[in-house]
C-alpha positions as CSV (number, residue, x, y, z in Angstrom):
1,M,-12.6,18.3,66.1
2,A,-12.1,14.7,67.4
3,D,-10.5,12.2,64.8
4,P,-12.7,9.2,65.0
5,A,-10.4,6.9,62.9
6,G,-6.8,8.2,63.5
7,P,-4.4,9.1,60.7
8,G,-4.1,6.4,57.9
9,R,-6.8,3.9,59.1
10,D,-10.1,4.6,57.7
11,P,-9.9,6.2,54.3
12,A,-13.4,7.5,54.3
13,A,-13.5,8.9,57.8
14,P,-13.6,12.6,58.6
15,L,-10.0,14.1,59.2
16,G,-9.8,15.5,62.8
17,A,-7.6,18.0,64.5
18,A,-4.8,15.5,65.5
19,A,-4.7,13.9,62.1
20,F,-4.5,17.3,60.5
21,A,-1.7,18.6,62.9
22,A,0.3,15.4,61.9
23,C,0.2,16.5,58.2
24,L,0.9,20.3,58.8
25,D,3.2,20.5,61.8
26,P,6.1,18.7,60.0
27,L,5.9,21.5,57.2
28,G,7.0,24.3,59.9
29,P,8.6,25.9,61.6
30,F,5.8,28.4,62.3
31,E,5.8,31.5,64.7
32,P,4.2,31.1,67.9
33,A,1.0,32.9,66.9
34,P,1.1,31.6,63.3
35,R,-0.3,33.8,60.4
36,L,-1.2,31.8,57.2
37,A,-3.1,32.0,54.1
38,V,-5.3,29.4,52.4
39,A,-6.2,29.4,48.7
40,V,-9.9,28.5,48.6
41,S,-11.8,27.7,45.3
42,G,-15.3,26.9,46.9
43,G,-14.8,23.2,46.1
44,P,-14.7,20.6,48.7
45,D,-10.8,20.1,49.0
46,S,-9.9,23.7,49.7
47,L,-13.0,24.2,51.8
48,A,-12.0,21.2,54.1
49,L,-8.4,22.4,54.2
50,A,-9.6,26.0,55.2
51,L,-12.0,24.4,58.1
52,L,-9.1,22.4,59.3
53,A,-6.5,25.0,59.0
54,Q,-8.8,27.5,60.9
55,A,-9.1,25.4,64.0
56,W,-5.3,24.6,63.8
57,V,-4.4,28.2,63.8
58,V,-7.1,29.5,66.3
59,A,-5.9,26.8,68.8
60,R,-2.5,28.2,68.4
61,G,-3.4,32.0,68.8
62,G,-2.8,32.7,65.1
63,A,-4.9,33.9,62.1
64,L,-5.8,32.6,58.8
65,L,-6.6,34.5,55.6
66,G,-8.6,33.0,52.9
67,V,-7.7,33.9,49.3
68,I,-10.2,33.2,46.6
69,I,-9.3,33.8,42.7
70,N,-12.1,34.7,40.4
71,H,-10.6,33.7,36.9
72,G,-13.6,35.2,35.1
73,L,-13.6,32.3,32.7
74,R,-17.3,31.4,33.3
75,A,-20.2,33.5,34.0
76,A,-20.9,31.9,37.5
77,A,-17.3,32.6,38.6
78,A,-18.1,35.8,40.5
79,S,-21.1,34.2,42.3
80,E,-19.0,31.2,43.2
81,A,-16.3,33.4,44.6
82,A,-18.9,35.3,46.7
83,E,-20.4,32.1,47.8
84,A,-16.9,30.7,49.0
85,Q,-16.4,34.0,50.9
86,A,-19.7,33.7,52.7
87,C,-19.0,30.1,53.5
88,L,-15.6,31.1,55.1
89,A,-17.4,33.9,56.9
90,R,-19.5,31.3,58.5
91,I,-16.6,29.7,60.2
92,G,-15.1,33.0,61.1
93,M,-12.4,33.3,58.6
94,P,-11.8,36.5,56.6
95,A,-11.2,36.2,52.9
96,R,-10.2,38.3,49.9
97,I,-11.5,37.8,46.4
98,V,-9.1,38.6,43.7
99,R,-10.4,38.9,40.2
100,L,-7.9,38.0,37.3
101,T,-8.4,40.2,34.2
102,D,-5.8,39.0,31.7
103,L,-7.1,35.5,31.0
104,A,-8.5,34.8,27.7
105,R,-9.5,31.3,26.3
106,G,-7.0,29.9,23.8
107,P,-4.0,27.5,23.7
108,G,-2.5,26.7,26.9
109,L,-5.3,28.0,29.1
110,A,-4.8,25.6,31.9
111,A,-1.2,26.5,32.3
112,R,-1.6,30.2,31.9
113,A,-4.4,30.2,34.3
114,R,-2.3,28.3,36.9
115,L,0.5,30.8,36.6
116,A,-1.9,33.8,36.9
117,R,-3.5,32.2,40.0
118,Y,-0.2,31.6,41.6
119,A,1.0,35.0,41.0
120,A,-2.0,36.6,42.4
121,L,-1.8,34.3,45.5
122,E,1.9,35.4,46.0
123,A,0.9,39.1,45.7
124,V,-1.8,38.8,48.2
125,C,0.3,37.0,50.6
126,G,3.1,39.6,50.1
127,E,0.8,42.5,50.8
128,A,-0.6,41.0,54.0
129,G,3.0,39.9,55.1
130,I,2.3,36.4,55.1
131,V,4.9,33.8,54.2
132,H,3.0,30.5,54.7
133,L,0.2,29.6,52.0
134,L,-1.9,26.5,52.2
135,L,-3.0,24.6,49.0
136,G,-5.6,21.9,49.0
137,H,-4.1,19.3,46.7
138,H,-4.8,15.7,48.0
139,A,-3.8,12.1,47.3
140,G,-6.1,11.9,44.2
141,D,-4.3,15.0,42.7
142,Q,-0.8,13.6,43.4
143,A,-1.7,10.2,41.7
144,E,-2.9,12.1,38.6
145,T,0.3,14.4,38.8
146,M,2.4,11.1,38.9
147,I,0.8,9.7,35.9
148,L,1.0,12.8,33.9
149,R,4.6,13.3,34.6
150,A,5.3,9.7,33.6
151,L,3.3,10.2,30.4
152,G,5.5,13.3,29.8
153,G,8.7,11.7,30.3
154,S,9.8,13.3,33.3
155,G,12.8,12.2,35.1
156,P,13.5,11.1,38.7
157,A,13.0,14.6,40.1
158,G,9.7,15.0,38.4
159,L,8.4,11.7,39.6
160,A,8.7,12.9,43.2
161,G,5.3,14.5,42.4
162,M,4.0,17.6,44.1
163,A,6.3,18.8,46.9
164,A,4.5,19.1,50.5
165,L,6.8,22.1,51.0
166,A,8.1,24.4,48.3
167,E,10.0,27.6,49.2
168,T,10.5,30.8,47.0
169,S,12.2,33.8,47.9
170,R,8.8,35.2,49.1
171,L,6.5,32.5,50.1
172,R,6.3,28.9,51.4
173,W,3.8,26.9,49.6
174,L,2.3,24.0,51.8
175,R,0.5,21.1,50.7
176,P,-0.4,19.2,53.8
177,L,-3.1,17.1,52.4
178,L,-1.1,15.2,49.6
179,D,-1.4,11.8,51.5
180,V,-5.1,12.4,52.4
181,P,-7.9,10.7,50.1
182,P,-10.5,13.2,48.8
183,A,-13.1,11.1,50.6
184,R,-11.9,12.0,53.9
185,L,-12.1,15.8,53.1
186,R,-15.8,15.4,51.9
187,A,-16.6,13.5,55.1
188,T,-14.8,16.3,57.1
189,L,-17.3,18.9,55.5
190,R,-20.2,16.6,56.0
191,A,-19.4,16.2,59.6
192,A,-19.3,19.9,60.1
193,G,-22.6,20.5,58.2
194,L,-20.7,22.4,55.4
195,G,-21.7,22.0,51.8
196,W,-19.7,22.8,48.7
197,A,-19.6,23.6,45.1
198,E,-18.4,21.3,42.4
199,D,-16.3,23.0,39.6
200,P,-17.7,21.9,36.3
201,S,-14.2,22.2,34.7
202,N,-13.1,19.2,36.9
203,A,-15.4,17.0,34.5
204,D,-14.6,18.8,31.2
205,P,-13.6,15.9,28.8
206,T,-11.4,18.3,26.8
207,A,-9.0,18.5,29.8
208,T,-6.4,16.1,30.1
209,R,-6.4,15.8,33.8
210,A,-10.2,15.3,33.7
211,R,-9.9,12.6,31.2
212,L,-7.4,10.9,33.4
213,R,-9.4,11.3,36.4
214,A,-12.4,9.5,34.6
215,L,-10.1,6.7,33.6
216,R,-8.8,6.2,37.1
217,A,-12.2,5.6,38.3
218,D,-11.2,6.3,41.9
219,R,-13.1,9.7,42.7
220,A,-12.8,8.8,46.6
221,G,-9.0,8.3,46.2
222,T,-8.9,5.3,48.5
223,G,-8.0,2.7,45.8
224,P,-4.7,0.7,45.9
225,A,-3.4,2.3,42.7
226,T,-3.8,5.7,44.0
227,R,-2.2,4.6,47.4
228,A,0.8,3.1,45.4
229,L,1.3,6.3,43.3
230,C,1.4,8.3,46.5
231,V,3.9,5.9,48.0
232,S,6.0,6.0,45.1
233,A,6.1,9.9,45.0
234,A,7.0,10.0,48.6
235,A,9.9,7.5,47.9
236,A,11.1,9.6,45.0
237,G,10.8,12.8,47.1
238,A,13.0,11.5,49.8
239,A,15.6,10.5,47.2
240,R,15.2,14.0,45.6
241,A,15.6,15.6,48.9
242,A,18.8,13.5,49.8
243,A,20.2,14.5,46.4
244,E,19.7,18.2,46.9
245,A,21.1,17.9,50.3
246,S,24.4,16.4,48.8
247,G,24.2,18.9,46.0
248,A,23.9,21.9,48.4
249,T,27.0,20.5,50.3
250,L,29.0,20.4,47.2
251,L,27.9,23.7,45.9
252,A,28.7,25.2,49.4
253,A,32.2,24.0,48.8
254,H,32.9,24.8,45.2
255,A,30.6,27.8,44.4
256,T,30.1,31.3,45.4
257,F,27.1,33.6,44.8
258,R,27.6,37.3,44.4
259,P,24.7,39.7,44.9
260,E,25.2,41.2,41.2
261,G,23.7,37.9,39.9
262,F,26.8,36.0,39.0
263,A,28.4,32.8,40.5
264,L,32.0,31.7,40.7
265,L,32.7,28.1,40.4
266,D,35.7,25.8,40.9
267,P,36.4,23.7,37.7
268,A,35.8,20.5,39.6
269,P,33.3,17.8,38.6
270,L,29.9,18.2,39.9
271,P,26.6,16.1,39.8
272,A,24.5,17.4,36.8
273,A,21.6,18.2,39.3
274,A,23.9,20.4,41.2
275,L,25.2,22.2,38.2
276,G,21.7,22.5,36.8
277,A,20.5,24.1,39.8
278,L,23.3,26.7,39.8
279,I,22.6,27.5,36.1
280,Q,18.9,27.7,36.9
281,A,19.5,30.4,39.6
282,V,21.9,32.4,37.4
283,A,19.6,32.4,34.5
284,G,16.4,33.1,36.7
285,S,14.8,30.0,34.8
286,D,11.8,28.2,36.0
287,H,13.6,24.9,35.2
288,P,17.3,23.8,35.0
289,P,18.5,22.8,31.5
290,R,17.6,19.3,30.6
291,S,20.3,18.1,28.1
292,R,23.2,15.8,27.7
293,S,25.3,18.8,27.4
294,L,24.5,19.6,31.1
295,A,25.9,16.2,32.1
296,A,29.1,16.6,30.1
297,L,29.6,20.1,31.5
298,A,29.1,19.0,35.0
299,A,31.5,16.2,34.4
300,A,34.1,18.8,33.4
301,P,33.2,22.4,33.9
302,R,34.9,24.6,31.2
303,P,34.1,27.8,29.3
304,A,30.7,27.3,27.5
305,T,27.2,28.5,27.2
306,L,24.3,26.6,28.5
307,G,20.7,27.5,29.7
308,G,21.0,31.1,29.4
309,V,24.6,31.2,31.4
310,R,27.9,31.9,30.2
311,F,30.7,30.0,31.8
312,L,33.9,32.2,31.4
313,P,37.4,32.2,33.0
314,A,37.0,34.4,36.1
315,G,40.5,36.1,35.4
316,R,41.7,38.5,38.1
317,L,38.3,38.4,39.7
318,A,39.0,34.8,41.0
319,P,42.1,33.2,39.4
320,G,41.5,29.6,38.4
321,R,37.8,29.8,38.9
322,L,34.8,30.0,36.3
323,L,32.6,33.0,36.1
324,L,29.1,31.9,35.6
325,V,27.2,35.1,34.2
326,R,23.7,35.5,32.6
327,E,23.9,35.3,28.7
328,E,23.3,38.9,27.5
329,A,21.4,37.8,24.5
330,R,18.9,36.0,26.5
331,L,18.3,38.9,28.9
332,A,14.5,40.0,29.3
333,P,13.3,43.3,28.0
334,P,12.6,46.1,30.5
335,V,9.8,46.0,32.8
336,A,7.7,48.7,34.6
337,A,9.5,49.5,37.8
338,A,7.4,49.0,40.9
339,P,7.8,47.5,44.3
340,G,7.6,43.7,43.9
341,A,8.5,43.9,40.2
342,V,10.9,41.1,38.8
343,W,13.2,41.6,36.0
344,D,14.6,38.7,34.0
345,G,13.3,36.2,36.7
346,R,16.4,37.4,38.8
347,F,16.0,40.8,40.4
348,R,13.2,41.9,42.4
349,V,12.3,45.6,43.2
350,V,12.2,46.0,46.9
351,R,12.3,49.9,47.1
352,M,11.4,52.8,45.0
353,P,12.4,56.4,45.1
354,P,10.1,58.0,47.6
355,Q,9.1,60.7,45.1
356,H,9.3,60.5,41.3
357,A,8.3,63.9,39.8
358,G,8.9,63.2,36.2
359,P,6.2,62.8,33.8
360,Y,7.7,59.6,32.3
361,P,7.3,56.0,33.5
362,L,10.3,54.3,35.2
363,T,11.6,50.8,33.9
364,I,14.0,48.4,35.2
365,G,16.2,46.6,32.7
366,A,19.8,45.7,31.7
367,L,22.5,48.2,32.1
368,G,23.9,47.4,28.7
369,P,27.1,49.2,27.4
370,A,29.5,49.0,30.4
371,A,32.9,50.5,29.2
372,A,32.4,53.6,31.5
373,W,31.8,51.4,34.5
374,R,34.5,48.9,34.3
375,A,37.2,50.9,35.9
376,R,35.4,52.0,38.9
377,S,33.7,48.6,39.7
378,G,36.3,46.1,39.2
379,L,33.7,43.6,37.6
380,P,34.0,42.1,34.2
381,A,32.0,43.8,31.3
382,A,30.2,40.6,31.0
383,V,28.7,41.2,34.5
384,L,28.2,44.9,34.2
385,R,26.1,44.7,30.9
386,T,23.7,42.4,32.8
387,L,23.1,44.4,36.0
388,P,19.8,45.8,36.6
389,A,19.4,49.5,36.0
390,L,16.6,52.0,36.5
391,F,15.5,54.3,33.5
392,G,13.3,56.9,32.9
393,D,12.5,58.7,29.6
394,G,15.4,56.9,28.0
395,S,17.9,58.0,30.6
396,L,20.0,56.0,33.2
397,L,18.7,57.0,36.6
398,A,20.3,54.3,39.1
399,V,22.5,51.2,39.1
400,P,22.2,50.2,42.7
401,H,24.8,47.3,42.7
402,L,27.3,50.0,41.6
403,G,26.3,52.5,44.2
404,Y,25.1,55.0,41.3
405,H,22.0,57.0,41.8
406,R,21.1,60.3,40.1
407,P,19.3,62.9,42.4
408,G,15.8,61.9,43.1
409,S,16.4,58.1,42.5
410,E,18.4,57.4,45.7
411,G,15.7,55.1,47.1
412,F,15.9,52.6,44.2
413,L,17.0,49.1,45.3
414,A,16.7,45.8,43.3
415,L,17.9,42.5,44.9
416,F,19.0,39.5,43.4
417,A,16.4,37.0,44.3
418,P,15.8,34.1,41.7
419,A,12.6,32.3,42.2
420,R,14.5,29.0,42.6
421,P,17.7,29.7,44.5
422,A,20.2,26.8,44.0
423,F,19.2,24.4,46.4
424,G,18.2,27.0,48.6
425,A,14.6,26.0,48.5
426,P,14.3,22.5,50.1
427,F,12.2,19.9,48.4
428,R,10.4,18.2,51.2
429,P,8.4,14.9,50.3
430,V,5.3,13.7,51.8
431,A,5.8,12.1,55.1
432,L,3.7,8.9,54.9
433,P,2.0,7.5,58.2
434,R,3.6,4.5,59.6
């Protein structure tokens, strides 16, 4: 597909192959024959992304999988998902439809639906062995995000908007269209002779984002205010990336992570953002702590409890250093043990016993009382009590980090894999055209 306008020139021209490659290529690296997935709703933004990405992938000898989430919240959701799948088939793209079954209307529906959708997308990509997932957020979405975060009192990091690249332990989430006005995406579909469906929830006046979209009165996403907000997000994103790079250098010099899920830290001053990222990883939290206590603790690290993490003298484990360990009182309850299951936001089950003959379900949870293990492990009791363990019928079956497995449970393995490693997942801002 030729680009009739060139990137950044005509805000209403179709987006061509060269312009799209300029958006996606910097979010690599990609393998020589790339395998990617794209989240498709059937709306114009995700369909345009699918069309552009399909051409990009085919030109490189790769493959693209469409993933369609049927949230089940509207009577027409199933037919809309089927129509989106048929549309992708017309451009030669295989697609899977995933039906969400646990959503119910009520408070916080938008947030709950988003989390459920993202979990389903991650699961599909994991099953397919795909590590790159494309999302269709565009310049209008970025502008709305900036306004919503400003209204919500977000700090500098939040005002970087959505990231063009965000990495977790299992997936790279790519948003190559964050600087592209939605008018160009619709023009791209028209040029290819493809239609699309409009999600009625996008105009629901009870939704905050929909009301904001109406107030902005820039459906095409080509107005100066939208552009200014995207430029501001890019600048804040660059500042955030620089701060994270600096924080990563400091943590590499002063902190050590252990596979048992704890960290050792020199009692030297750190930027609050660096210490917050460290706390977030040890706690398995979605966000770092936001409080004045964080700034005070970063300026003078010392024994304390913050954000679900205890700061303790490391003692013989590392004389003169601090031990950062998960606060036992904040540990999550046990969860069903299965490949891919995550317990306490920190430990992911990567392998299960090949054969489980017992009539009881298996769960993963905290080891708990640790006196019996202290002598053989050399680890502090505060660490031992928070280790992941496999249980069945109320009995302890395995503690992989201590090398303990009862007969029949030798295959069980859970690895420390917080969703947001401390500065291990780079925040890459949008690269604006010159």
